[in-house]
Structure formats: structure tokens, C-alpha cells
Backbone of each chain as nested JSON, in Angstrom:
{
  "chains": [
    {"id": "A", "residues": [
      {"number": 1, "name": "UNK", "atoms": {"N": [177.285, 156.943, 104.122], "CA": [177.958, 156.654, 105.375], "C": [177.501, 157.618, 106.468]}},
      {"number": 2, "name": "UNK", "atoms": {"N": [177.168, 157.052, 107.613], "CA": [176.772, 157.895, 108.752], "C": [178.02, 158.426, 109.461]}},
      {"number": 3, "name": "UNK", "atoms": {"N": [177.982, 159.683, 109.805], "CA": [179.127, 160.329, 110.452], "C": [178.655, 161.017, 111.734]}},
      {"number": 4, "name": "UNK", "atoms": {"N": [179.46, 160.896, 112.778], "CA": [179.224, 161.647, 114.012], "C": [180.487, 162.447, 114.322]}},
      {"number": 5, "name": "UNK", "atoms": {"N": [180.322, 163.728, 114.57], "CA": [181.456, 164.57, 114.948], "C": [181.184, 165.148, 116.324]}},
      {"number": 6, "name": "UNK", "atoms": {"N": [182.146, 164.965, 117.227], "CA": [182.056, 165.547, 118.567], "C": [182.985, 166.748, 118.633]}},
      {"number": 7, "name": "UNK", "atoms": {"N": [182.462, 167.887, 119.0], "CA": [183.235, 169.123, 119.048], "C": [183.221, 169.626, 120.483]}},
      {"number": 8, "name": "UNK", "atoms": {"N": [184.419, 169.8, 121.032], "CA": [184.508, 170.17, 122.452], "C": [185.429, 171.371, 122.63]}},
      {"number": 9, "name": "UNK", "atoms": {"N": [185.161, 172.198, 123.649], "CA": [186.114, 173.276, 123.957], "C": [187.446, 172.651, 124.354]}},
      {"number": 10, "name": "UNK", "atoms": {"N": [188.563, 173.215, 123.826], "CA": [189.876, 172.685, 124.178], "C": [190.174, 172.905, 125.655]}},
      {"number": 11, "name": "UNK", "atoms": {"N": [191.044, 172.039, 126.182], "CA": [191.528, 172.204, 127.569], "C": [192.1, 173.6, 127.743]}},
      {"number": 12, "name": "UNK", "atoms": {"N": [191.757, 174.239, 128.842], "CA": [192.319, 175.55, 129.131], "C": [191.487, 176.683, 128.569]}},
      {"number": 13, "name": "UNK", "atoms": {"N": [190.568, 176.353, 127.648], "CA": [189.677, 177.373, 127.097], "C": [188.467, 177.505, 128.027]}},
      {"number": 14, "name": "UNK", "atoms": {"N": [188.138, 178.745, 128.353], "CA": [186.993, 179.004, 129.223], "C": [185.715, 178.476, 128.585]}},
      {"number": 15, "name": "UNK", "atoms": {"N": [184.853, 177.866, 129.388], "CA": [183.592, 177.332, 128.875], "C": [182.443, 177.827, 129.755]}},
      {"number": 16, "name": "UNK", "atoms": {"N": [181.935, 179.019, 129.47], "CA": [180.897, 179.614, 130.322], "C": [179.638, 178.753, 130.388]}},
      {"number": 17, "name": "UNK", "atoms": {"N": [179.306, 178.091, 129.279], "CA": [178.107, 177.245, 129.285], "C": [178.3, 176.068, 130.242]}},
      {"number": 18, "name": "UNK", "atoms": {"N": [179.493, 175.482, 130.195], "CA": [179.793, 174.389, 131.125], "C": [179.742, 174.849, 132.574]}},
      {"number": 19, "name": "UNK", "atoms": {"N": [180.263, 176.048, 132.827], "CA": [180.222, 176.572, 134.196], "C": [178.789, 176.792, 134.664]}},
      {"number": 20, "name": "UNK", "atoms": {"N": [177.949, 177.299, 133.771], "CA": [176.547, 177.535, 134.131], "C": [175.85, 176.204, 134.437]}},
      {"number": 21, "name": "UNK", "atoms": {"N": [176.105, 175.194, 133.593], "CA": [175.484, 173.888, 133.813], "C": [175.984, 173.289, 135.133]}},
      {"number": 22, "name": "UNK", "atoms": {"N": [177.297, 173.432, 135.388], "CA": [177.856, 172.895, 136.643], "C": [177.198, 173.56, 137.854]}},
      {"number": 23, "name": "UNK", "atoms": {"N": [177.055, 174.877, 137.802], "CA": [176.406, 175.593, 138.904], "C": [174.991, 175.099, 139.139]}},
      {"number": 24, "name": "UNK", "atoms": {"N": [174.259, 174.897, 138.039], "CA": [172.864, 174.456, 138.169], "C": [172.785, 173.032, 138.699]}},
      {"number": 25, "name": "UNK", "atoms": {"N": [173.663, 172.153, 138.211], "CA": [173.647, 170.767, 138.688], "C": [173.967, 170.716, 140.18]}},
      {"number": 26, "name": "UNK", "atoms": {"N": [174.927, 171.529, 140.61], "CA": [175.312, 171.516, 142.022], "C": [174.174, 172.055, 142.894]}},
      {"number": 27, "name": "UNK", "atoms": {"N": [173.475, 173.067, 142.385], "CA": [172.324, 173.595, 143.132], "C": [171.236, 172.539, 143.276]}},
      {"number": 28, "name": "UNK", "atoms": {"N": [171.127, 171.66, 142.288], "CA": [170.137, 170.582, 142.352], "C": [170.624, 169.431, 143.236]}},
      {"number": 29, "name": "UNK", "atoms": {"N": [171.855, 169.54, 143.755], "CA": [172.347, 168.529, 144.688], "C": [173.259, 167.488, 144.066]}},
      {"number": 30, "name": "UNK", "atoms": {"N": [173.631, 167.666, 142.805], "CA": [174.514, 166.692, 142.155], "C": [175.966, 167.112, 142.336]}},
      {"number": 31, "name": "UNK", "atoms": {"N": [176.788, 166.198, 142.853], "CA": [178.193, 166.519, 143.133], "C": [179.042, 166.261, 141.882]}},
      {"number": 32, "name": "UNK", "atoms": {"N": [179.088, 167.246, 141.01], "CA": [179.841, 167.119, 139.751], "C": [180.896, 168.21, 139.684]}},
      {"number": 33, "name": "UNK", "atoms": {"N": [181.925, 167.97, 138.876], "CA": [182.861, 169.05, 138.592], "C": [183.444, 168.865, 137.197]}},
      {"number": 34, "name": "UNK", "atoms": {"N": [184.12, 169.913, 136.735], "CA": [184.734, 169.86, 135.406], "C": [183.727, 169.736, 134.278]}},
      {"number": 35, "name": "UNK", "atoms": {"N": [182.568, 170.344, 134.406], "CA": [181.558, 170.222, 133.345], "C": [181.986, 171.026, 132.115]}},
      {"number": 36, "name": "UNK", "atoms": {"N": [181.943, 170.379, 130.956], "CA": [182.278, 171.026, 129.682], "C": [181.159, 170.693, 128.697]}},
      {"number": 37, "name": "UNK", "atoms": {"N": [180.729, 171.697, 127.968], "CA": [179.638, 171.496, 127.013], "C": [180.158, 171.708, 125.595]}},
      {"number": 38, "name": "UNK", "atoms": {"N": [179.916, 170.753, 124.74], "CA": [180.292, 170.859, 123.335], "C": [179.107, 170.504, 122.457]}},
      {"number": 39, "name": "UNK", "atoms": {"N": [179.385, 170.213, 121.192], "CA": [178.317, 169.898, 120.243], "C": [178.548, 168.519, 119.631]}},
      {"number": 40, "name": "UNK", "atoms": {"N": [177.431, 167.878, 119.274], "CA": [177.523, 166.643, 118.507], "C": [176.774, 166.869, 117.195]}},
      {"number": 41, "name": "UNK", "atoms": {"N": [177.436, 166.586, 116.089], "CA": [176.826, 166.784, 114.766], "C": [176.768, 165.422, 114.07]}},
      {"number": 42, "name": "UNK", "atoms": {"N": [175.559, 165.005, 113.71], "CA": [175.361, 163.735, 112.994], "C": [174.907, 164.043, 111.578]}},
      {"number": 43, "name": "UNK", "atoms": {"N": [175.405, 163.306, 110.61], "CA": [174.915, 163.48, 109.242], "C": [175.247, 162.265, 108.392]}},
      {"number": 44, "name": "UNK", "atoms": {"N": [174.673, 162.274, 107.185], "CA": [174.935, 161.243, 106.175], "C": [175.828, 161.846, 105.112]}},
      {"number": 45, "name": "UNK", "atoms": {"N": [176.873, 161.134, 104.771], "CA": [177.779, 161.55, 103.711], "C": [177.412, 160.72, 102.469]}},
      {"number": 46, "name": "UNK", "atoms": {"N": [177.143, 161.418, 101.341], "CA": [176.638, 160.712, 100.154], "C": [177.673, 159.731, 99.603]}},
      {"number": 47, "name": "UNK", "atoms": {"N": [178.935, 160.135, 99.628], "CA": [179.986, 159.349, 98.973], "C": [181.042, 158.985, 100.032]}},
      {"number": 48, "name": "UNK", "atoms": {"N": [181.438, 157.692, 100.063], "CA": [182.343, 157.227, 101.116], "C": [183.82, 157.523, 100.849]}},
      {"number": 49, "name": "UNK", "atoms": {"N": [184.144, 157.906, 99.618], "CA": [185.552, 158.092, 99.243], "C": [186.223, 159.151, 100.123]}},
      {"number": 50, "name": "UNK", "atoms": {"N": [187.365, 158.788, 100.659], "CA": [188.131, 159.732, 101.485], "C": [187.276, 160.386, 102.562]}},
      {"number": 51, "name": "UNK", "atoms": {"N": [186.388, 159.609, 103.135], "CA": [185.421, 160.18, 104.067], "C": [186.097, 160.955, 105.199]}},
      {"number": 52, "name": "UNK", "atoms": {"N": [187.1, 160.343, 105.849], "CA": [187.687, 160.996, 107.013], "C": [188.339, 162.328, 106.631]}},
      {"number": 53, "name": "UNK", "atoms": {"N": [189.065, 162.331, 105.511], "CA": [189.732, 163.569, 105.09], "C": [188.697, 164.65, 104.786]}},
      {"number": 54, "name": "UNK", "atoms": {"N": [187.587, 164.253, 104.161], "CA": [186.574, 165.252, 103.84], "C": [185.899, 165.789, 105.094]}},
      {"number": 55, "name": "UNK", "atoms": {"N": [185.62, 164.888, 106.054], "CA": [184.983, 165.364, 107.286], "C": [185.954, 166.267, 108.061]}},
      {"number": 56, "name": "UNK", "atoms": {"N": [187.248, 165.965, 108.004], "CA": [188.229, 166.857, 108.647], "C": [188.176, 168.258, 108.032]}},
      {"number": 57, "name": "UNK", "atoms": {"N": [188.008, 168.298, 106.712], "CA": [187.899, 169.613, 106.059], "C": [186.621, 170.332, 106.501]}},
      {"number": 58, "name": "UNK", "atoms": {"N": [185.521, 169.586, 106.616], "CA": [184.261, 170.194, 107.092], "C": [184.448, 170.797, 108.477]}},
      {"number": 59, "name": "UNK", "atoms": {"N": [185.169, 170.073, 109.33], "CA": [185.409, 170.559, 110.692], "C": [186.227, 171.835, 110.644]}},
      {"number": 60, "name": "UNK", "atoms": {"N": [187.298, 171.814, 109.863], "CA": [188.205, 172.958, 109.82], "C": [187.526, 174.17, 109.187]}},
      {"number": 61, "name": "UNK", "atoms": {"N": [186.658, 173.925, 108.191], "CA": [186.075, 175.046, 107.449], "C": [184.791, 175.571, 108.076]}},
      {"number": 62, "name": "UNK", "atoms": {"N": [184.057, 174.717, 108.794], "CA": [182.744, 175.166, 109.261], "C": [182.348, 174.665, 110.647]}},
      {"number": 63, "name": "UNK", "atoms": {"N": [182.509, 173.364, 110.881], "CA": [181.868, 172.8, 112.078], "C": [182.538, 173.218, 113.381]}},
      {"number": 64, "name": "UNK", "atoms": {"N": [183.862, 173.346, 113.365], "CA": [184.584, 173.667, 114.598], "C": [185.428, 174.915, 114.4]}},
      {"number": 65, "name": "UNK", "atoms": {"N": [185.773, 175.539, 115.492], "CA": [186.753, 176.621, 115.48], "C": [188.053, 176.043, 116.033]}},
      {"number": 66, "name": "UNK", "atoms": {"N": [188.997, 175.713, 115.145], "CA": [190.194, 174.961, 115.575], "C": [191.042, 175.704, 116.603]}},
      {"number": 67, "name": "UNK", "atoms": {"N": [190.855, 177.011, 116.714], "CA": [191.603, 177.764, 117.726], "C": [191.186, 177.378, 119.131]}},
      {"number": 68, "name": "UNK", "atoms": {"N": [189.898, 177.152, 119.317], "CA": [189.394, 176.94, 120.676], "C": [188.666, 175.613, 120.861]}},
      {"number": 69, "name": "UNK", "atoms": {"N": [188.484, 174.865, 119.763], "CA": [187.734, 173.613, 119.872], "C": [188.518, 172.448, 119.276]}},
      {"number": 70, "name": "UNK", "atoms": {"N": [188.366, 171.286, 119.872], "CA": [188.922, 170.071, 119.287], "C": [187.756, 169.247, 118.745]}},
      {"number": 71, "name": "UNK", "atoms": {"N": [188.046, 168.385, 117.775], "CA": [186.961, 167.556, 117.251], "C": [187.405, 166.11, 117.138]}},
      {"number": 72, "name": "UNK", "atoms": {"N": [186.409, 165.237, 117.174], "CA": [186.612, 163.788, 117.138], "C": [185.627, 163.255, 116.108]}},
      {"number": 73, "name": "UNK", "atoms": {"N": [186.13, 162.49, 115.141], "CA": [185.287, 162.031, 114.039], "C": [185.009, 160.538, 114.186]}},
      {"number": 74, "name": "UNK", "atoms": {"N": [183.737, 160.141, 114.116], "CA": [183.355, 158.728, 114.121], "C": [182.661, 158.411, 112.81]}},
      {"number": 75, "name": "UNK", "atoms": {"N": [183.229, 157.45, 112.058], "CA": [182.61, 157.021, 110.798], "C": [181.91, 155.695, 111.047]}},
      {"number": 76, "name": "UNK", "atoms": {"N": [180.625, 155.626, 110.697], "CA": [179.863, 154.397, 110.907], "C": [179.553, 153.78, 109.552]}},
      {"number": 77, "name": "UNK", "atoms": {"N": [180.116, 152.607, 109.279], "CA": [179.857, 151.951, 108.004], "C": [178.407, 151.505, 107.921]}},
      {"number": 78, "name": "UNK", "atoms": {"N": [177.949, 151.297, 106.659], "CA": [176.59, 150.819, 106.356], "C": [175.509, 151.837, 106.656]}}
    ]},
    {"id": "B", "residues": [
      {"number": 1, "name": "UNK", "atoms": {"N": [184.359, 159.376, 138.613], "CA": [184.038, 158.724, 137.345], "C": [183.753, 159.767, 136.268]}},
      {"number": 2, "name": "UNK", "atoms": {"N": [184.364, 159.556, 135.103], "CA": [184.112, 160.468, 133.99], "C": [182.819, 160.069, 133.274]}},
      {"number": 3, "name": "UNK", "atoms": {"N": [182.03, 161.063, 132.939], "CA": [180.742, 160.816, 132.298], "C": [180.643, 161.657, 131.022]}},
      {"number": 4, "name": "UNK", "atoms": {"N": [180.102, 161.051, 129.978], "CA": [179.791, 161.788, 128.748], "C": [178.315, 161.584, 128.443]}},
      {"number": 5, "name": "UNK", "atoms": {"N": [177.616, 162.667, 128.215], "CA": [176.202, 162.57, 127.834], "C": [176.022, 163.201, 126.464]}},
      {"number": 6, "name": "UNK", "atoms": {"N": [175.413, 162.448, 125.564], "CA": [175.1, 162.96, 124.229], "C": [173.616, 163.27, 124.174]}},
      {"number": 7, "name": "UNK", "atoms": {"N": [173.285, 164.495, 123.811], "CA": [171.888, 164.932, 123.776], "C": [171.568, 165.336, 122.348]}},
      {"number": 8, "name": "UNK", "atoms": {"N": [170.547, 164.695, 121.783], "CA": [170.232, 164.935, 120.372], "C": [168.753, 165.261, 120.206]}},
      {"number": 9, "name": "UNK", "atoms": {"N": [168.417, 166.056, 119.198], "CA": [166.998, 166.276, 118.895], "C": [166.373, 164.944, 118.482]}},
      {"number": 10, "name": "UNK", "atoms": {"N": [165.165, 164.644, 119.009], "CA": [164.502, 163.389, 118.656], "C": [164.127, 163.383, 117.188]}},
      {"number": 11, "name": "UNK", "atoms": {"N": [164.024, 162.159, 116.633], "CA": [163.543, 161.998, 115.254], "C": [162.201, 162.687, 115.094]}},
      {"number": 12, "name": "UNK", "atoms": {"N": [162.047, 163.402, 113.997], "CA": [160.768, 164.038, 113.724], "C": [160.663, 165.441, 114.292]}},
      {"number": 13, "name": "UNK", "atoms": {"N": [161.584, 165.781, 115.198], "CA": [161.603, 167.128, 115.769], "C": [162.432, 168.02, 114.843]}},
      {"number": 14, "name": "UNK", "atoms": {"N": [161.888, 169.175, 114.532], "CA": [162.584, 170.125, 113.669], "C": [163.901, 170.544, 114.307]}},
      {"number": 15, "name": "UNK", "atoms": {"N": [164.958, 170.626, 113.496], "CA": [166.262, 171.04, 114.021], "C": [166.814, 172.174, 113.14]}},
      {"number": 16, "name": "UNK", "atoms": {"N": [166.416, 173.408, 113.438], "CA": [166.829, 174.539, 112.588], "C": [168.347, 174.707, 112.519]}},
      {"number": 17, "name": "UNK", "atoms": {"N": [169.039, 174.412, 113.631], "CA": [170.498, 174.537, 113.627], "C": [171.103, 173.516, 112.653]}},
      {"number": 18, "name": "UNK", "atoms": {"N": [170.579, 172.296, 112.69], "CA": [171.048, 171.277, 111.756], "C": [170.786, 171.671, 110.311]}},
      {"number": 19, "name": "UNK", "atoms": {"N": [169.617, 172.259, 110.06], "CA": [169.296, 172.691, 108.693], "C": [170.245, 173.784, 108.231]}},
      {"number": 20, "name": "UNK", "atoms": {"N": [170.571, 174.706, 109.134], "CA": [171.49, 175.796, 108.777], "C": [172.878, 175.236, 108.463]}},
      {"number": 21, "name": "UNK", "atoms": {"N": [173.342, 174.306, 109.291], "CA": [174.658, 173.708, 109.062], "C": [174.656, 172.937, 107.743]}},
      {"number": 22, "name": "UNK", "atoms": {"N": [173.566, 172.201, 107.483], "CA": [173.479, 171.452, 106.226], "C": [173.545, 172.39, 105.025]}},
      {"number": 23, "name": "UNK", "atoms": {"N": [172.812, 173.488, 105.079], "CA": [172.841, 174.456, 103.985], "C": [174.239, 175.001, 103.766]}},
      {"number": 24, "name": "UNK", "atoms": {"N": [174.93, 175.316, 104.853], "CA": [176.276, 175.88, 104.72], "C": [177.253, 174.847, 104.176]}},
      {"number": 25, "name": "UNK", "atoms": {"N": [177.155, 173.606, 104.663], "CA": [178.062, 172.556, 104.168], "C": [177.841, 172.322, 102.674]}},
      {"number": 26, "name": "UNK", "atoms": {"N": [176.577, 172.324, 102.25], "CA": [176.291, 172.084, 100.829], "C": [176.817, 173.237, 99.98]}},
      {"number": 27, "name": "UNK", "atoms": {"N": [176.688, 174.465, 100.488], "CA": [177.228, 175.617, 99.755], "C": [178.743, 175.51, 99.606]}},
      {"number": 28, "name": "UNK", "atoms": {"N": [179.394, 174.91, 100.591], "CA": [180.846, 174.719, 100.531], "C": [181.221, 173.53, 99.632]}},
      {"number": 29, "name": "UNK", "atoms": {"N": [180.209, 172.837, 99.105], "CA": [180.47, 171.758, 98.165], "C": [180.468, 170.365, 98.779]}},
      {"number": 30, "name": "UNK", "atoms": {"N": [180.067, 170.243, 100.027], "CA": [180.029, 168.923, 100.67], "C": [178.652, 168.304, 100.487]}},
      {"number": 31, "name": "UNK", "atoms": {"N": [178.615, 167.078, 99.958], "CA": [177.337, 166.422, 99.68], "C": [176.864, 165.658, 100.924]}},
      {"number": 32, "name": "UNK", "atoms": {"N": [176.18, 166.372, 101.811], "CA": [175.707, 165.774, 103.062], "C": [174.19, 165.931, 103.134]}},
      {"number": 33, "name": "UNK", "atoms": {"N": [173.562, 165.069, 103.932], "CA": [172.142, 165.293, 104.231], "C": [171.824, 164.76, 105.624]}},
      {"number": 34, "name": "UNK", "atoms": {"N": [170.645, 165.114, 106.086], "CA": [170.203, 164.668, 107.407], "C": [171.06, 165.199, 108.549]}},
      {"number": 35, "name": "UNK", "atoms": {"N": [171.547, 166.428, 108.421], "CA": [172.401, 166.986, 109.483], "C": [171.559, 167.308, 110.724]}},
      {"number": 36, "name": "UNK", "atoms": {"N": [172.021, 166.832, 111.872], "CA": [171.351, 167.092, 113.153], "C": [172.421, 167.562, 114.134]}},
      {"number": 37, "name": "UNK", "atoms": {"N": [172.106, 168.594, 114.874], "CA": [173.067, 169.131, 115.835], "C": [172.529, 168.946, 117.255]}},
      {"number": 38, "name": "UNK", "atoms": {"N": [173.344, 168.374, 118.102], "CA": [172.991, 168.195, 119.504], "C": [174.124, 168.685, 120.387]}},
      {"number": 39, "name": "UNK", "atoms": {"N": [174.095, 168.264, 121.655], "CA": [175.113, 168.698, 122.607], "C": [175.835, 167.493, 123.199]}},
      {"number": 40, "name": "UNK", "atoms": {"N": [177.106, 167.727, 123.554], "CA": [177.841, 166.72, 124.32], "C": [178.267, 167.374, 125.624]}},
      {"number": 41, "name": "UNK", "atoms": {"N": [177.954, 166.718, 126.733], "CA": [178.296, 167.25, 128.054], "C": [179.221, 166.247, 128.731]}},
      {"number": 42, "name": "UNK", "atoms": {"N": [180.419, 166.702, 129.088], "CA": [181.397, 165.859, 129.801], "C": [181.541, 166.379, 131.223]}},
      {"number": 43, "name": "UNK", "atoms": {"N": [181.647, 165.479, 132.177], "CA": [181.911, 165.92, 133.554], "C": [182.447, 164.776, 134.395]}},
      {"number": 44, "name": "UNK", "atoms": {"N": [182.897, 165.153, 135.592], "CA": [183.366, 164.187, 136.589], "C": [182.293, 164.057, 137.66]}},
      {"number": 45, "name": "UNK", "atoms": {"N": [181.961, 162.818, 137.989], "CA": [181.012, 162.55, 139.052], "C": [181.825, 162.152, 140.286]}},
      {"number": 46, "name": "UNK", "atoms": {"N": [181.584, 162.841, 141.417], "CA": [182.415, 162.622, 142.598], "C": [182.266, 161.202, 143.142]}},
      {"number": 47, "name": "UNK", "atoms": {"N": [181.056, 160.699, 143.133], "CA": [180.763, 159.42, 143.772], "C": [180.182, 158.472, 142.71]}},
      {"number": 48, "name": "UNK", "atoms": {"N": [180.729, 157.228, 142.648], "CA": [180.324, 156.292, 141.588], "C": [179.011, 155.554, 141.871]}},
      {"number": 49, "name": "UNK", "atoms": {"N": [178.525, 155.638, 143.108], "CA": [177.336, 154.86, 143.478], "C": [176.136, 155.236, 142.615]}},
      {"number": 50, "name": "UNK", "atoms": {"N": [175.493, 154.208, 142.069], "CA": [174.3, 154.44, 141.239], "C": [174.527, 155.506, 140.176]}},
      {"number": 51, "name": "UNK", "atoms": {"N": [175.714, 155.502, 139.586], "CA": [176.076, 156.577, 138.66], "C": [175.047, 156.735, 137.539]}},
      {"number": 52, "name": "UNK", "atoms": {"N": [174.69, 155.618, 136.896], "CA": [173.8, 155.754, 135.734], "C": [172.447, 156.346, 136.131]}},
      {"number": 53, "name": "UNK", "atoms": {"N": [171.9, 155.869, 137.242], "CA": [170.59, 156.374, 137.672], "C": [170.666, 157.861, 137.994]}},
      {"number": 54, "name": "UNK", "atoms": {"N": [171.784, 158.283, 138.607], "CA": [171.899, 159.702, 138.941], "C": [172.077, 160.557, 137.685]}},
      {"number": 55, "name": "UNK", "atoms": {"N": [172.846, 160.056, 136.736], "CA": [173.026, 160.836, 135.498], "C": [171.703, 160.9, 134.729]}},
      {"number": 56, "name": "UNK", "atoms": {"N": [170.91, 159.821, 134.789], "CA": [169.587, 159.868, 134.149], "C": [168.722, 160.959, 134.77]}},
      {"number": 57, "name": "UNK", "atoms": {"N": [168.823, 161.108, 136.101], "CA": [168.053, 162.18, 136.764], "C": [168.567, 163.551, 136.325]}},
      {"number": 58, "name": "UNK", "atoms": {"N": [169.893, 163.695, 136.209], "CA": [170.45, 164.98, 135.742], "C": [169.907, 165.325, 134.36]}},
      {"number": 59, "name": "UNK", "atoms": {"N": [169.836, 164.31, 133.506], "CA": [169.328, 164.546, 132.146], "C": [167.876, 164.98, 132.194]}},
      {"number": 60, "name": "UNK", "atoms": {"N": [167.078, 164.263, 132.977], "CA": [165.644, 164.548, 133.028], "C": [165.381, 165.906, 133.662]}},
      {"number": 61, "name": "UNK", "atoms": {"N": [166.202, 166.279, 134.657], "CA": [165.927, 167.509, 135.411], "C": [166.559, 168.739, 134.788]}},
      {"number": 62, "name": "UNK", "atoms": {"N": [167.682, 168.57, 134.069], "CA": [168.382, 169.769, 133.609], "C": [169.005, 169.655, 132.217]}},
      {"number": 63, "name": "UNK", "atoms": {"N": [169.719, 168.561, 131.969], "CA": [170.57, 168.558, 130.775], "C": [169.784, 168.446, 129.47]}},
      {"number": 64, "name": "UNK", "atoms": {"N": [168.679, 167.693, 129.497], "CA": [167.927, 167.48, 128.265], "C": [166.471, 167.89, 128.466]}},
      {"number": 65, "name": "UNK", "atoms": {"N": [165.807, 168.145, 127.378], "CA": [164.363, 168.337, 127.394], "C": [163.747, 167.058, 126.832]}},
      {"number": 66, "name": "UNK", "atoms": {"N": [163.241, 166.18, 127.72], "CA": [162.812, 164.842, 127.275], "C": [161.683, 164.867, 126.245]}},
      {"number": 67, "name": "UNK", "atoms": {"N": [160.974, 165.99, 126.142], "CA": [159.912, 166.082, 125.14], "C": [160.48, 166.077, 123.722]}},
      {"number": 68, "name": "UNK", "atoms": {"N": [161.607, 166.734, 123.542], "CA": [162.118, 166.912, 122.184], "C": [163.539, 166.374, 121.996]}},
      {"number": 69, "name": "UNK", "atoms": {"N": [164.162, 165.912, 123.088], "CA": [165.544, 165.438, 122.973], "C": [165.704, 164.042, 123.564]}},
      {"number": 70, "name": "UNK", "atoms": {"N": [166.574, 163.269, 122.952], "CA": [166.934, 161.976, 123.533], "C": [168.359, 162.093, 124.066]}},
      {"number": 71, "name": "UNK", "atoms": {"N": [168.688, 161.254, 125.03], "CA": [170.053, 161.313, 125.545], "C": [170.649, 159.919, 125.654]}},
      {"number": 72, "name": "UNK", "atoms": {"N": [171.98, 159.891, 125.609], "CA": [172.757, 158.655, 125.623], "C": [173.86, 158.886, 126.659]}},
      {"number": 73, "name": "UNK", "atoms": {"N": [173.985, 157.968, 127.618], "CA": [174.932, 158.144, 128.719], "C": [176.106, 157.191, 128.558]}},
      {"number": 74, "name": "UNK", "atoms": {"N": [177.328, 157.713, 128.62], "CA": [178.53, 156.88, 128.604], "C": [179.272, 157.073, 129.921]}},
      {"number": 75, "name": "UNK", "atoms": {"N": [179.479, 155.978, 130.661], "CA": [180.234, 156.039, 131.918], "C": [181.627, 155.486, 131.661]}},
      {"number": 76, "name": "UNK", "atoms": {"N": [182.651, 156.253, 132.009], "CA": [184.029, 155.819, 131.797], "C": [184.677, 155.53, 133.135]}},
      {"number": 77, "name": "UNK", "atoms": {"N": [185.002, 154.265, 133.39], "CA": [185.645, 153.923, 134.672], "C": [187.04, 154.516, 134.757]}},
      {"number": 78, "name": "UNK", "atoms": {"N": [187.525, 154.613, 135.987], "CA": [188.872, 155.117, 136.296], "C": [189.014, 156.619, 136.112]}}
    ]}
  ]
}
């Protein structure tokens, strides 16, 4: 099963990378605001059993820092 | 308009971060393979006119490295 996990800084958490990107985009003339930078992790899960629960454990144990990041799990069948 | 851009290493391009994450997940007992790590960038675009074309320019000029990364643009109305 193909899995995509989106990991984003939580609301209210400072995001220096997002601020840097916003500054650069504005200097290039793009009128943007609220830029936030997170990570996208794609992988194949060998076994489909309890896929969502297992990916949640992966997020909690390694992929995300639950104190400052939220995550969103997408399971793609086939 | 809210915009989400997903930036991923292109197929065939080495992804050391993905390899490191895969190694760590396997050590934790998760049977995963093909781990790839990219970025997700969320922002607000002040003006909706030609939104997709402008976000494509942002990707080409700053957000992604088109030589080694592909990008996917999601425009969210309202």
C-alpha cells in the first residue's frame, strides 16, 4: 500500500523556514502571506493490516514531533 | 486563495533523507520501502488572477529545483 504523510508546523508554532521563503517570494514580487513549510513523506507499506494505526505510530515515534507538528495520513489502495 | 505545493525528489534522483528515514523506520520494526522525503509549502495568495501560472513561476524560481524535484500544485478556493 502506498502511503503519503504530510507533516506541518502546528498553528502558533514559529516557522523560520516559512518566514524565509515568504521573504524571498515577496522580494521576487509575489504577493503571498502565511507561508508555512512542512515535509511530505511517501513510502510503500509491505502489509496493509491496520495500516492507518501503524502509520500513526510511525508518525508519533519518528516522522513527526507531536509537540510542534501535526500530521495528515493518506492511504492509497493498490 | 489558499495554495498547497508538494515538492518531491524526482524518480531516479538519490534521496539521502528518505534513505535515512527508511533505515530508522525499519530499525523500529516497520516494514516499509521506497521512502522519499519532500516538502509541503502552504500559503495564501493575495490575488486569484492566473493563480496556477503564478504559483508555477514561484516553483520554478524559488520553491523547487526543477532539475531534481517535481512539484504538484493544489489551489483551494475560498
